[in-house]
N, C-alpha and C positions, 0 to 999 in steps of 0.2 A: 613373480616373487624371486625366482632363481636369478633373474637378471639384476634385480635390486641387490641381492646378496653379493653377487659377483662384483657389481660396481662398488659396493661398500668395501669389499675385500681389496679391490684394486686401489681404492683411495687410501686405505690403511697401509697397504704395502708401499704406496708412493710416499706417504708421510714418513714411514720407517726409513725408506731410502734417503729422503731429504735429510732426516735427522742424522743418518749415517754420514752423508756427505758433509754436513755441517760439523759433525764431531771430528771428521778426518781433516777438515780444513785447518791449516794450509798444507797442501801436498807438494807444492813447488815454491820457488822464491816469489817474494812480493816486490813489485817495483814501486818505488816512491818517486813520483815526478816532482821535481823542484823547479818551479817556474821562474828561475833566476840563475844568473851566472855564478860560478864559484867565487868565494871571497866575501859574499854578503851574509847577513844574519840568517836568512832562509837556509842557505847552503851550509853555513857553519853549524847551525843547530841540527839540521838533518843528518850530517855526518857524525855529529856527536852522539846521536841517538840510535843510528841505524843498526849497529852491531848488537847493542843490548836489546833493542826491540826485536830484532830477528831471533835472538836467543830466547826471549820471553814467548815468542810465537812458535818456536820450534822450527824455524826456517831461516832463510837469508833475506835480508832487505837490501835491494839493489837500488842505488840512487841514480836517477836519470835527470840531468840538467836540461831544461828546455827554456832558455831565456828569450826575452824579447817582447816588445809590444805591451809593456806594463803588465806582464804576467799572462797575457791573453794566449800566447802561443802554447805555453805549458798547460794552461787550463783547458784549451781545446784538445790537446793531446790526451789529457785525462778523460775527457768526455767521449772520446772516440774508443776508449777501452771498454771491455765487457764489465758489467756491474757484478763482479764475482769476488771482489776483495783482493784480487791478485795485482791490481793497479790502484794505488791511492795517490792523492796529491797533498802537497804541503801548502795548503791555502793560507792566505794572509790578508792583511788590511787593504792591500791594493786590489788584486783581482776579485776578492770576495767581499769587499766593502766599498771602496771608493769608486771603482769602475762602473757600478750600476748607475750612478748619477752623472759621471763624467763623460761617458761615451754615449753618443746618440744612437749608434747602431752596434751595440755590443752583441757578439755572436753567441751569447749564452745568457741564461737567467738564473736567479737564485734557486729556483726549484729543480734545476738540473743536478743539484748536489745533495748528498746525504752527509750531514755533519757527523764527525766522529768524536773529536775532543780538542779543546784548546791545549796547546803545548807550552807556549811561552809568551809573555807580554814584556815589552821593554820600552823605555823612554827613548826619544830621539835627542840628539845633541848637536849643537852648532859648533863646528870646528873649522879652524883655518890652519894653513901651513905656518909652522912656528917661526919661519923666516920673516913673516909679515910683522909689522910693528904693533898691531892692535892688541891691547891687553884686556879689553872689555867690549861688550856689545855696543856701548855708547861710542867708544873709539871707532869701531867699524862703521856704524851708522853715520857719525859726524863726518868721517873722512869721505864717505861716498856722497853725502849731501853737499859737501864743500867742493866736490870735484865732479860737477855734472857731465863733463865731457870725458870722464874716465871710462875705461873698459872694465866694468865690474860684472861678474857672472857667478852663478851657483851651479854646481853639478848635481845630478841625481841618477838613480838607477833606471830611470825611464819615466815618461809622462804618466801621472796618475798614481804612482807609488807614494807611500807616506812621506819619504824624504822630499819629493817634489812638492807635494801639497803642503808640507810643513814650511818649506821655503817660500811658497806662495803666500801662506798666512803671515810669515815674517815680513815679507815685502809689503803686504797690506797694512799690517800693524805699524810699520815704521815709515810708510809713505815712500819707499824706495822703488825705483824702476831698474830692474836687473835683467840680464840675459840668462835664460834657462838653457843649460847644456845637458841634454839627456844622454846617458850612456846605456849600454846593454848589461846592466847589472851594477851592484854597488861596488864590486871589486874594481872594475874599470874606473868608476867615479872616484874612488879612494886613490887610485893610481894617478888620476888627473890632478887631484889636489896635492899629492906628493910632488908632482912635476910642476906645480904652480901654474897649471893651465886654467884653473878657475879660482875665484876669490874665496869661496867657502862652500861647504856642504852641510846640510843638516841630515845626519846619518842616524841609523839605528845604533844605539850605544855599543852592542857587541862587536860590530865590525870596525869601529874606530878606536875602541878602548886600548888595543895594543899599541897603536900609534901615538895615543895621548901619553901612555906610560913610558914609551921610548923617547918622548920629547919631540917627535916629528910633527905632531899636531898640537895646537893649543885649543883647549875647550873653553868657549866663552859663555855658554848657557845650556841648560838641559830643559827638556819640555815636560818633565814630570811635575807633579804637584809638590813634591818634596825633593830635596837634594838626594843624589845617589850615594849610598854608603861607600861605593867604590871610588867616588870622586867628591868627597865632602867639601872641597874648596870651590867647586864649580857651582855658581848660583843657578837658581831656576830662572826661567824666562821672566816670571813675575818679579823676582828680586832684581833682575837685570833691567827692569823698566818696561818690559813687553807684556802688557796685560792680555788676559783671555787667550793664552796660547799654551794649553795643556794638550799634548798629543801622546798617546800610547800606541805603539805599533804592536801588532799581535800576529801569531802564527799558529796554525792548527791543522790537523789532518781532516781531509774530506774525501769522499768517494763518489762515484757516479750514482745518481738517483737510481733506486731499484736494487742496490746492493743489499743482500739479506741482512736483516737486523741481527741475526746470530753472529754473523761475521763482523759487523760494525761493533758489536759489544765485545767480541774477542779482542779486536784491535784496541778499543778504548781501555779495556782492563789491562792489557799488556802495556800500553803506554803509561797508564797510571802507575803500574808497578815500577817501570823504569824511572819515571819522574820522582818517585819516592826513594830511589837509591841515594845513599849519602854522597857518593862521588858526583852524581849528576846534580844534586841539589847544591853542592859546593861550587861546581862549575858554572851553573846558572847564576849563582850569587856573584861569582867573579865577573860574569858578563853583564851584571846589572839587571838580570832578568828575573821575572816571577814565574814559577812553573804553574801549569794548568792541571789537566787530568780529569776534569769534570765529565759529566754524562753527555751523550749526543744531544739530548734535549736542551741541556744548559748551553751547550755551544751553539746550537741552532738559534736559541733566543738571543744570545749575545751577538751573533752576527746580524740578526735583524735590527737590533738596537744600533749597532755600528753603522749599518747602511743608512738608517734614518738620520743619524747624527751627521754623517758625511754629506748627505744630500743637502742639508742646510748650508754647510761650509762651501760646497761647490757652487751652489746658487748665489751665495754672497760674493764669491770670487768671480762670478760670471764666466766660468770656464766651461767649455764644451768641446769635446773631441768627436770626430767622425767615427 
């Protein structure tokens, strides 16, 4: 009987210690792994939120860029970290959606992650260097079709990311044969288009919108269901004559599986608080993005739905990576 009482006492004490640890979390900085190079939407959004998220959590959020291999390098770095909430990842449509069906030997699975919350959703946009003569999607497509020996290409932040897959969809819908030029992040891909090294890119709206506004890029079509309030004169793909091409890129926080639910909920609530701040809402609107902030369960269900949807697209495109 004494043994049982002692065991119960130890269990209660352990629970009390666990509660204390959770109440004290975080006691040191939190690292946010961004599986992309500086300059793209993933990085732009992470840096926009990091200071305010750190303040909401009572600590500092340190951004660590781990670009390459369609987000796989950064994702693996996240999964090598302890499931204690001190390292989280900025998951997105590529490594946490498309990759599961695109890669034959992906070194991780969906159950390796604990969803935290959706952060932002944005449409993609087809842009060209403004020095090119094309004024519409039709102009671009007709020119390529009438010049079969021409050297036409599209850039992307890496194989499997939503800009790459959007460009593959565009090629399918238009019957074009184009060369894919993958870069290590959207920043380098944008630089390549500025340098006229590729014909076009289909980018996440936030990373291209400054160049559209400055006149360096010309936007031909957006992949949203409706036009963007930020670019009301840019038609949707459907309006430009490209049917069945609605793509929404998304970004959200994930943690290694096994991270305590109490910590997950603290990060989700802090993120929700930041996303509701007027200046963040205004900045997201300027970027053409829609804020998230929902529960971990909602984000988990959303990612499962996205994975299933992209599986169909990848199969139709007959794409397969090792």
